[in-house]
N, C-alpha and C positions, 0 to 999 in steps of 0.2 A: 822096541816095538816087537810085537808078536805077529806072526803070520805075514800077510801081504798088505797090512795097513800102510798105505802111503799117505803121508801128511805133507802139505806144502811147506816149503821153506818160507820162513818169515824174516824178511829183512827189516830191521828196526832203524828208523831215522829219529834222532833226537836233536839235530841241529838244523837251523834255518839260515836266515840271512846273517846270523852271528858268525857262522863259519861255512861259507859257500862250498868249500872243498868237501868237508864232511857231510854237508847236506846232499851233495851230489852222489856220494858213494852208494847208498842203498838203491838208488834208481839205476845206476850203472851196472851193478851186479845183478839186479833183477832183470834188466834187459838181456844180459848175458845168459841168464837162466832161461828166459823166455825163448831166446834163439836156439837154445839146446833142448827145448820142449820139456823143461823141468818145471813142475808145478810150484808156484811161489806166490807170495803176496808182500806188500809193503805196509808197515804200521808207522804212522807219524805220531810221535810222542813229544811232549814238551814244546820247545821252540819250533820244532819241525811242523807242528800242527798249524803254524801261521802260514805255511806254504800254500794252503788252500785259499787264501785271500786272493781275490781277483788281481791279476797283473803282477803279483809278487814273484812268481817263478821267473819272470822275464829279467829280474835283477840278479838272479843267482847264476854264477858261472864259476865253477871251481877251477883251481889252477891245474892245467894239464888235462882237463876233461871237457867234453862237449857241454854247451849251455844246458841248464836244467830243462828249459822249454823243449829242447830237442829230445831229451831222454824221457820226459813225460809223454810226449807224442808216441815214442816207441812203446812205453808201458801201456798206453791205450791200445796201440796196434796189437800187442800181444794179449790184450784183455787181462792184464795182471791187476787183481784187486788192490786198492789202496784204502787202508782203514785209518780213521782219525780217532 
């Protein structure tokens, strides 16, 4: 990058219910960035795009991580954009 062009970090998710732990990671790191006031966004690709279906995130809970529902609420609180 040249000058002071600051572009947001993009965390890419490509797993959904097929791998709850990997599905959770982009949301986890994005909430960390949000709490550090780092500009970021999340992109849902492939299987991860299914996470926007109503109620589906309630079934996703990665091993050793908070439930995806809890992380999505934090993503909303930090106003982190999510793209599908």
